[in-house]
N, C-alpha and C positions, 0 to 999 in steps of 0.2 A: 550338491551340497544345498540344503534349503535356504531360502532368502530370509534375512531377518525383517519382519515385518514391523512397520512403525503404526502409530496409532494418530489418526488425523485429530482428534480430539486432544490428545495429549501434544501435538504439535502447537495447536493454536492456544491451548492453555498455557504452554511453556512460552509461547511468543508474547502473549498477553502479560505473563507475569515478568519476563525480561524487559518488555517496554515499560511497564511499572518502576522498575528497579532504575532504568536508565532515566525515566522522568522525574525519579527522586533525586537521582545522582546531578542531572542537570541543575535541578532546583537549589540543590545544595551549593553547586558551583556558581549559580548565579548569587545567591546570599553570600558566599565569599567576596565576589567581585564588588556587589555592592558596599561591603564591609571596608574593602581596600580602598574603594572611592572616598568612605567616610575618613580614613587614615589620611589621604590624600588633601581633604579639607583641612584637617588639623596643621599639614605640613605646610599649607598655603598661607594659613593663620599666623604660623612662626614666621615664614618668609616677610609677611606683610609687616610684623612688628620690627622687623629690622629695618625695613624702608621708613617707618614711622619714626622711629628713634632718630635716624639721620636727618629726616626732615625737621624734626622738632629742635634737634641741637645747631642747626645751621640757619634757623630763622633770622631774619632782618629784624631789629627790635628799633629801628630808625625811624618805622611808621607804626606807632603804638596800637593805634586800631586795626590795622590789616594784620599786625602781628598778634593780636589777641584773638581775632577770628580764626588764623591759620592754626594757632597753638591749641584753642580750645577745639577746634576739630579733630586735631591729630591726636588730643588726650582721650576724647571719646571714642575715636576709632581704636585706639591703643585697648581700652577696657573692653570693647567687643570683641577685638582679636585674641586677647588673653582668655576671653569666656569660649571662644570657638575652638581655640587649641586645646582646650581641656575637656570638650563636650563628650559625654559617653558615646560610645559606637555599639554596634548589635553583639558582636562576638569578643568583645574587650576579655570576659573571663577565661576565654580559651587562650589568647595570646599574651596576655599582658598580667602584671601583678597590681592588683589593685592599690596595695598598701604603698608601692613604690610610684605609681601613678599620682595618687593623693599628696605625697610628699612632695614631689616635683612641682606640681601643680600649685600646691599651697606657697611655696617658696617662689615661684613665677609670679604669682598673682600678688605676693607682699612686696617684692622689688619693683614690679611695674607699679604698683601703686605708689611705692615711693618716689620713683622717677617720674610719675606724671605731677606728684604734688610739687617737686622741685621745679620741674618744666613752668608751672604756674606760678610758683613764687619768684622764679627768675624773670619771666616776662612782666610781672607786676612790680617788681623791686625799684627803688631809686637808683639812679645811675651811680650815686656813691657806693652803695654796697652790691651792685649787680655782678661785679668779678665773683665776689663770695658766693654768691647763690649760683654762678655758673659752675664754680669750681664744685659746690655740692652735687649739682645735676650731674656733671660729668662722672663723680665718685657712684652716684646713684645708677649711671647708664652702664658703667662697667659691671656692677652686681647684676642688674637686668639682663646684660648680653651673655654673662656666664650662665644664668639660669636658663635663657633661651637655649644656649648651646646644650644645656644638661637635657632639656625638654626634646631637642632635635635628635641627638643621640637615641635617648630613650624610644621617642617616635620611629625612628629609622629601623630600630631593632625588632621592634613588633610588627612594623610593616614588614620586613623580610620574613618574618614567622608566617604571616597571614599570606603572602605571596607563595611562599614554600607549600603551604597547606593547600593553596588553590591549584598550584602546578599539581601535587599528587592526585587531587579529585579529578582533575581534568585528564590526567593520565589514564585513571581508572575508568573514566566514562569512556574515553576514546578506546581502550582496550576492551571493554565490556561490549561496547557497540560493534567492534570489529569482530570479536569472538561471536557475538550473535548473529552477526550478519553472514559469517561464515557456515555457522552451525544450521542455521534457520534457512539460509539460500539452498543448502543442499537437501533439506527435509521439504521444503515447498516445492522443490523441482520434481522431487519424488510424487509428492502429491498432486502436482499438475500433471506429471507423466500418467498416475493412474487415471485421472480424470479425462486427459486429453485422449489417451486410448480407449477409453470406455464410451466416448461421445463419437470419436473416430472411427470405430470398428477395425481396428487393427490395422491403420494406414501403412506400417512399415512392412507389411507381407509377412508377418510372423505371430505366432501366438504370443501376447503379452502376459508375462507373470506378474500379479497384482504385488504392489510393494506396500500397502496400507492394508490394515486389519480390516478397516470398513467394507472395501472393495473386495477383498479375499472372501468376506463373510456373504457379500451379496452374490458373488459368482458362485460359492458352494451352494447358497441357498436355491439359486437357479437352477444348480446341477441336480439338488436333491430334489426339486419340484418336478423336473423332468424326469427322474427316475420312478417317483412316486405315482406320477400321471401319465403312464404309457398309452393310456386311453385316449389322451387328447389328440394324438398325433393321428392323422388320417391314414385309412385303411391302405396297404400297398397298390391295389388297383387304383386308388385315387391320388397318387402321388407322382409326381415326375421324377424319374430316376436319377436324373442328374443334380438336381438341387433338393430333393427332398421335400419341395413344396407341392400344394396342389396342383394336378394337372387339369385339363379341360373339363373331365368330368367331376371331379373333386371340386373345382371352382363353382360349378353351378349348385352341386349338392349343398356345399357350405353356405353359399349366398342364399339360397332358399332356406336353409336352416335357421339363418339369423336375420332375415329379412323381417321377421315378426317383429325383433326387439329393435328395430331401428326407427319407430316412432319418434317424432320430436327433432329428429337431425335430418339434414340432406344428405342424399347418396352422391358420392363423387367417384369419378372414375380416373385412375391413372394408368396408362400403359407405358413400359418402358422397353426401349430396345437398345441394344449396344451398337454404337456408330461404327465400331470396327469389326462388324460380325462377319462379314466376307473374308477377312485377313484372318480371323480367328480360326474359322472352320478350315481354313485351305492350309494353315501354317501351324496349327497347335494340336495336340491330341485330344482324344475325348477326355482323358482324365484332367487335362489343363481346362477344358470347358467346364466339367464339372465342378471342379473347384473354383472357377471364376463365378459361377452362377450361386454355388452355394453361397459365397461370400456376397454376392449382390442379394440374395435371400435376406441373409444377416443382416445387412445394412438398412433393407426396407422393413424388416420387422422390429426395429429400434422403434418405429412409429407407429406399430401396429396396436389399435385398441380392441378391447373385447368383442365388438361387434364387426370388426375389419375382416377381410378376406385378402389372402396374398396366393398369387397362383404363377405357375409356369406353365406357358402352353406350349402346344406341339411346335408351333413356329417360332420357337424360342425367345419369346417376348414375355416380360413379368407383367402381371396385372395386379393393381392394387386397388381394392373397392375400400372405399374409406366413408365411414358415418360421421360427419363432422357437422356441428351447429352452423358454420358459416363457410362461404366459398373463399374467403381469405385464409382461414385457418388450413384448409385442405391444399390450397395451391402453395401457400409456404412450406408445408411439408414436401411435397412434391419438389419443389425447387431445392430444399435442402438436399434431398437425397441426389439429384442430379450434381449439385456441389460436392457433396461428400464423396461421391464415385469419382470424380475429377481429381480429388485430392487424394485419393487411395492408390497403394500399391497392390498387385495382384500376383501372385508367385505361380509360375509356370516351370516347366520342365526345361525351359530355355532363359530361366531366370526371371526377375521380377519385370513386370509391364504395368503400363498405366493404360486405361481406358476411359471413354466418356459415354455417356447414354444421351438419348433424345427421347421425350416424354410427349405423350399426347394427353391432356386433361380436360375433363368435361364434368358437366353436371348430368348424373344419369335419371332421366324423365321417368316417372310411374309408368308412362304409356307405352315405353319402348323396351323390348326384351333385352336382358344383359348382352346377349350375343351381338346384337346390332349395335349397341351402344359402344361394345369394344371394337367393331368395326370401324365406327366413326372415330374413335380415339386413334386407331392405326393410320386412318388418313391425316389426322393432325401430326403424327409422327413426321410423315412425309413433307409437311409444311416445315418442321422444325428442323430438318436436315436441310432443305433447301435454302434456309438462313445460317448454316454453317453448322448444325448440330449442337450438341452439348447445351441444350435449351429446353424449355418447355413450350408447347404449343397449345392453345386452348381455343374455345368457342366462347365468343361472348354472347350469352344468353341469359335470360331471366332465370333465376333459382327456382326450385320446386321442393316439395318434402313429401315423404311418405305420411 
């Protein structure tokens, strides 16, 4: 059954759009929460009016100067609290009736003003008529408290509506975020799996089937190119039967053919040898060795550039002649190959196995023939194995270039 391929471009485009929608949802939720906090300010203002009313009616008038200061302050604070309790908020039109709000607020302002006037009249009245003014103040207090209660009921109702709407927004954002996580976690894992296998060269020991359109297209293009350009492969007499890479003769022919195009770069030489070579030869079949060397050749070929040469010599070492602008660039690639081999699995008739390689790395100087340079690199492999193998040994010498 064919695998349903996904598009990397569509995955990231969809993820971008989803994050945009989530961002808009979070912004809407933030606006709603800010709006609810404004409603909280209204409720605080109404509560404060209750406290100021009780503070006013219980004032001690035995000290007229102190009482005047206290009551004038209370009256000013009442006026401010009435204003705050009716201030317009950001989303009033969605949760409140403007007509109802204006009617209740107008009544509250009127009874508050009447109460404030009676408080001042009571505090300034002569003692002979003070009781009459107090009675009027208490009557105004009753009407004022009734309007505060009406405003509280109204405000609590619209606050509940705003909180319910915020709860719905929060639930939608959470559900969308969870759905996006589950969907794109799976899709991004498929994308990463394709990229990981493309970079790691079949690390699980089996052929990887592409899961994305882009990688599938690349694989098919490479296969088509190989079919269309059969002449690019070396002649049978120039290839090693196990790996299909250049043999010793093919190495020298290819090196000499490409040598003229290496101007401007230095030539570096990496020779790889399997650390467990003796065990492989004694315990595994020729077909197993053939499979291992073919895979090693594929891993090295990932780093091959147009002027490079890869070969499999008669002594079962892999030679990588590299044309690079700097020593660091060449050495880094050599070390990446050693690390990739360590992390990979190799299929054999006895199951999947792991191997490591040691490498000798050096600059190939123009004055020394290629075969002598290879012999020098092989000596470096011995140094790498003396230090435990699975590493690159190099000569520390000045660089040169053709």
